[in-house]
N, C-alpha and C positions, 0 to 999 in steps of 0.2 A: 077456231083460228080463221084470220082475216083472209078474204079471196086477193090472190096474187092480181097488181095492178098491172094494166097494159106494160109492154116494153118495147124499147124502141133496139131493133135489132142491128147490130155491127154488122159492115161489110167485110165482103170478106173472110167468111168463117176459116176456108180451109187453112190460111194464113194465119190464124189465130191457134188453129190445132198446133201449128208446126212451132208457135213461138213459144205456147205452154208448153209443149216439149220438151224445146228446149230449155225452158227455166225449170222445169221440175226433175228432168233425169238427173243432174248431178246432187240434188235432193237426195232422191230416192238410191243412186249409186252409194252413198253415206252407208246407206242402211243395208248391212250386208245381207239381211235373210229377207230383204223383197226378192222376189221372184219372178213378181210380174205384175205392170200396173193396167189398167184400162180404164179410158174415159168412158164415162158413160152421161144422161144427161143434156141437156141444154146444149153446151159447145159441141158433145157428138152429135145432137140432132140437128145442128145451124139455126138454132133459135138463142144462142147466148148474146146479151144485150144489158141495157140499161133499163130501169124500170123507173115508171112515169113519177112516181113518188115513191119516198121510202118502205122499204117492204120487212117487215124482220130487224129493224136495223141494218138494213142492205140498201144500196141503191140500184147493186147490181147483180145480175144472174151467181150465184155459187158455181163452183166446178165440183163436177162428182167422181172421185176418183176410187175403181174400186182396185184393192190391192191384196192380192195372194202373197203369203210370206212363206217360206223352206218350211218344210214339216217340223214339227218338236220347235220352232222358234216362239219366243215371246213378244209380246206388243211392243212396237220401239218403245224407250224411255220418253222419247220427246212426242210423244200422241197422246193427246187432250182427249179424254171418254166425253163424248156428248148427251152420257146417259141414253143411248139408241141399242137398242138389244133386239134385232128379229133374227127368224129364223136361223140364216145363212151367214149373215155380218153385222158386226159393231161398228156405231159410228165415232168416229176419233176427227180431231182438228191439228193438223199438226204446228207445234209451237216455233218451227226455226224454219218453216218453209215461207213464211212472209203471206202477202196477199200480190197475186197477179194481177198487172196494171195493164189495163187497156184503155186508151185513149185520156192516162191519169185517173182511172176510176178504177180504185182497188175489188178486186173479186177473191171472196173467202174460198178457201180449200174443203172441202170436206174429204176425209178419207172413210170409205168403206172398206173393212177391214173382215176379208172373208176369214171365216170359224175354220179351224184345222181339219176337220171333219171333212169339208165341201173341197171340188176343184175346180177347175176353169170350166168345164165340161157341165157343170152342173150351174154354176153361175150363166153359163150363155144360154143354157135351159131355162133357164129361171127368168130371165130378161126375156126372152123372147115370149114365153107364157106370159106375161105381164104386160107386153104387147108396150111396152115403154122403151122406144127407141132402140139406136145400135149403140155399140160395142164397139172403141178403137182401140186397140193394142197401141201404148204409150210408153212402156219401157219394158223392155224381158232383161235379164240378166244373162242368158246367152248370147243375143246380139250385142252384148260387149266383149264378147272372148273371154269371161271370166268363169270359174270352174262353176257347176251345180251339181246337188246331192243326187 
């Protein structure tokens, strides 16, 4: 795997988080089994930007979204499996979300779908132990006044 090239960081990262939340919330709301989504990675950590040269076929940072489904739910049909299978999550790309545009640059969205035997507390502890930044709640079904199980 090649080293990541340097990155030009977008200004006003907090505004980008708000814009991403507004972009992704309607998509997540349509998937009734989504219980919660947490932003992780460069956008959550304030290092979201554009690479100085293409990296793995992309010119901008990707967006890592950790998604927890209601217990007993199946993987949404529109999630494409990325052949990433870790202890507590599997990697997917949502087919119907499109890409998040920032300054006309498309940024892909990767879904880290938490396996049903793990809960949010485990995810938060795992991220803390990895010392890989923070998690930002971006969507919670309860916040929208919907019923939860």
